C-alpha positions in Angstrom: -6.4 12.2 -6.0 -3.1 14.0 -6.5 -3.2 14.8 -10.3 0.6 16.8 -11.3 0.7 18.8 -14.4 4.4 17.2 -16.5 7.1 19.3 -17.8 5.7 21.8 -19.9 8.7 22.4 -22.1 8.1 18.6 -23.3 4.5 16.7 -22.6 1.6 18.8 -21.7 0.4 15.9 -20.1 -0.9 15.7 -16.5 -0.2 12.6 -14.3 -1.6 10.5 -11.3 0.3 10.4 -7.8 -0.6 6.2 -7.3 0.8 6.2 -3.5 3.3 3.5 -2.1 1.8 0.1 -0.9 0.6 -3.2 -1.2 -1.9 -4.5 -3.5 -3.5 -7.4 -4.6 -2.3 -8.4 -8.3 -3.3 -10.8 -10.5 -6.6 -13.7 -10.1 -7.1 -16.6 -8.0 -6.6 -19.6 -9.7 -9.6 -20.7 -10.9 -10.8 -17.2 -12.4 -9.8 -14.9 -15.4 -7.2 -17.2 -17.0 -4.0 -19.2 -16.0 -1.2 -16.6 -17.1 -3.2 -14.6 -14.0 -2.2 -16.6 -11.3 -1.6 -16.7 -8.6 -2.9 -14.1 -7.1 -0.5 -12.7 -4.8 0.7 -9.5 -2.7 2.2 -6.6 -4.1 4.0 -3.8 -2.5 5.1 -0.7 -5.7 7.8 2.5 -4.5 5.1 5.2 -5.1 5.4 6.1 -9.2 3.2 9.1 -11.7 1.4 7.1 -14.0 -0.4 9.7 -17.4 -3.6 9.9 -16.8 -4.9 9.3 -20.3 -3.2 7.5 -23.1 -1.1 9.2 -25.2 -2.9 10.7 -27.6 -2.1 11.6 -31.4 -1.5 15.7 -30.8 1.2 14.9 -28.1 2.7 11.6 -30.4 2.8 14.4 -32.7 4.9 17.0 -30.9 7.4 13.8 -30.7 7.6 13.3 -34.4 7.9 17.3 -35.2 10.5 16.7 -32.1 13.2 14.4 -33.0 11.4 13.7 -36.4 11.2 9.8 -36.0 8.5 8.0 -38.4 5.0 8.1 -37.4 3.5 4.8 -37.5 1.7 4.5 -41.1 -1.7 4.0 -41.9 -3.8 4.2 -38.2 -7.1 4.7 -39.6 -6.2 2.8 -43.1 -6.1 6.3 -45.2 -2.4 6.7 -45.7 1.1 7.6 -43.2 0.0 9.7 -40.1 0.7 13.9 -41.5 -1.8 15.5 -40.0 -4.1 15.3 -36.5 -6.6 17.6 -38.2 -9.7 16.4 -36.7 -8.0 13.4 -34.4 -5.5 15.4 -32.2 -7.4 13.6 -29.0 -8.1 10.3 -30.0 -5.5 7.8 -28.5 -2.3 7.4 -30.7 -2.5 3.5 -32.7 -0.1 1.2 -34.8 2.7 2.8 -32.3 5.6 -0.8 -31.8 6.5 -1.1 -28.1 9.5 0.5 -29.7 7.7 3.6 -30.2 6.2 3.7 -27.3 9.5 3.4 -25.5 10.8 6.3 -27.5 7.9 8.6 -26.5 8.6 8.3 -23.1 12.2 8.4 -22.8 11.4 11.8 -24.9 8.8 13.1 -22.6 11.4 12.4 -19.5 9.3 8.8 -18.2 9.4 5.5 -19.1 6.4 2.6 -19.6 5.1 1.2 -16.0 5.8 -2.3 -15.7 3.0 -4.8 -15.6 3.1 -4.5 -12.0 2.7 -0.4 -12.1 0.1 -0.6 -14.4 -2.3 -3.2 -12.5 -2.7 -1.1 -9.1 -2.4 1.9 -10.7 -6.0 0.1 -12.8 -7.0 -1.6 -9.4 -6.1 0.4 -6.0 -5.8 -1.9 -3.4 -9.1 -4.0 -2.9 -8.5 -6.8 -5.7 -11.2 -5.1 -8.0 -12.0 -7.0 -11.6 -12.9 -4.1 -13.3 -11.4 -0.4 -12.5 -15.0 1.0 -11.5 -15.4 -1.9 -8.9 -16.7 -5.3 -9.7 -19.9 -4.3 -11.7 -20.0 -5.3 -15.4 -18.6 -3.5 -18.0 -21.5 -1.0 -20.4 -20.4 1.5 -22.6 -20.8 4.6 -20.4 -17.7 3.2 -18.4 -15.1 1.6 -21.0 -15.2 1.1 -24.8 -15.0 -2.5 -25.9 -17.1 -5.1 -28.2 -16.9 -2.8 -31.1 -16.3 -3.3 -34.8 -14.2 -1.1 -36.8 -15.4 2.2 -37.7 -12.8 5.0 -38.8 -15.4 7.5 -37.9 -16.6 6.2 -33.7 -14.7 3.4 -32.8 -12.1 5.0 -30.8 -13.3 7.9 -28.2 -10.9 11.0 -26.9 -8.5 9.6 -24.4 -10.8 10.5 -21.1 -14.0 10.8 -21.5 -15.7 7.9 -20.3 -15.2 9.8 -16.9 -17.9 7.0 -15.0 -14.8 4.1 -16.2 -11.9 5.4 -13.7 -10.2 3.6 -11.7 -9.8 4.3 -7.4 -7.5 7.3 -8.4 -8.5 8.4 -11.6 -6.3 7.5 -14.0 -8.9 7.4 -17.9 -9.3 4.5 -20.4 -8.0 1.3 -18.4 -10.5 -0.5 -19.8 -11.2 -0.2 -23.2 -9.8 1.7 -25.7 -6.9 0.7 -26.9 -4.2 -1.9 -25.6 -1.1 -1.0 -23.9 2.1 -1.4 -23.5 4.0 -2.4 -20.8 7.6 -2.7 -19.9 7.8 -6.1 -19.2 8.8 -8.8 -21.2 5.8 -11.4 -21.4 6.5 -14.3 -19.5 2.8 -16.4 -18.5 4.0 -18.2 -15.6 6.2 -14.5 -14.1 3.5 -14.2 -11.3 4.7 -17.9 -9.4 8.2 -16.5 -8.5 7.7 -12.4 -8.7 9.7 -10.6 -6.3 7.2 -9.0 -4.2 8.2 -5.4 -4.4 8.4 -3.6 -7.2 8.5 -6.2 -9.7 10.8 -5.6 -13.0 9.1 -9.0 -15.1 11.0 -11.5 -16.4 15.1 -10.9 -16.5 15.2 -13.0 -19.7 15.6 -12.0 -23.2 11.9 -12.7 -24.9 10.8 -12.1 -28.1 7.1 -10.4 -26.8 6.2 -7.9 -24.4 2.9 -7.3 -22.1 0.3 -5.2 -23.2 -2.9 -4.0 -21.0 -6.0 -3.1 -20.8 -8.2 -4.7 -23.5 -9.3 -2.1 -26.7 -12.2 -1.7 -28.3 -12.6 -4.4 -30.2 -11.6 -6.4 -27.3 -14.5 -8.6 -25.4 -15.3 -8.1 -21.8 -13.2 -10.9 -20.4 -10.5 -9.0 -21.5 -10.7 -5.5 -20.0 -10.3 -6.8 -16.9 -7.5 -4.5 -14.7 -6.1 -8.6 -14.3 -5.7 -9.9 -18.6 -2.8 -10.0 -19.6 -1.6 -9.5 -23.6 1.3 -9.8 -25.5 2.8 -8.8 -28.4 6.1 -8.7 -29.9 8.0 -6.1 -30.6 7.4 -4.2 -34.0 3.3 -5.0 -33.3 1.2 -1.9 -34.8 -2.6 -3.0 -34.6 -5.2 -0.4 -35.2 -6.2 -1.4 -31.1 -2.8 -0.8 -29.7 -1.5 2.5 -28.1 0.6 3.6 -24.5 1.2 5.3 -22.1 3.8 7.0 -19.6 4.6 6.4 -16.4 7.6 8.3 -13.9 9.5 7.6 -10.8 8.6 10.0 -8.4 12.1 10.5 -7.5 12.5 11.6 -11.3 9.8 14.1 -11.1 10.2 17.2 -11.8 10.3 19.3 -8.3 8.3 23.2 -8.3 10.5 26.2 -9.0 11.2 28.1 -6.2 
């Protein structure tokens, strides 16, 4: 696992290098859901992805730096004006626009749907980030009822559920915005190399990974969610990515 520290001036989240190469994306027909068909080989250039979901602490640093409006009512207790006690929980109630703005501030971007899936499953076509074994509470935070104090887990606190590259929480905890428009039949005609998502002006964006409230069937590496730009839920957050050529170079 190759973990790099991000720019100290802006974003302190460590990033994991996902190497260039081919992987299997989607599900074989007859398994999963129809919008995951067909399973196909996809080639991606190397890229970096945040090892953990963006936390309240990091998001509030962005809010304080830019004046960006904080999410409303994140825990049913009013606007997020303090992170006391919840600093390392993933930020929720962020819209797609909020996620995009944060990543731009951090000199990053949202991952594509293909990048997200490769970071979650690696190259062996596994069903979950940890393999093909069933989901358990030691591997993922899922299938729970809302509880202000216990529903969300600290980002990165379930290492048994890590992906092959050591990326945390790719199944459950919070669903994650990606850059792509959502198109249920995109896989049928998507390009082989670095698919950027549908080239259209749609009404919904793709969301990946499932959340604390999702059943096991929705936290697989292939499950596709969707939501409008302004969607804000207690189970939706994000992480950022960066093209490898955009990565800051070490000082000499």
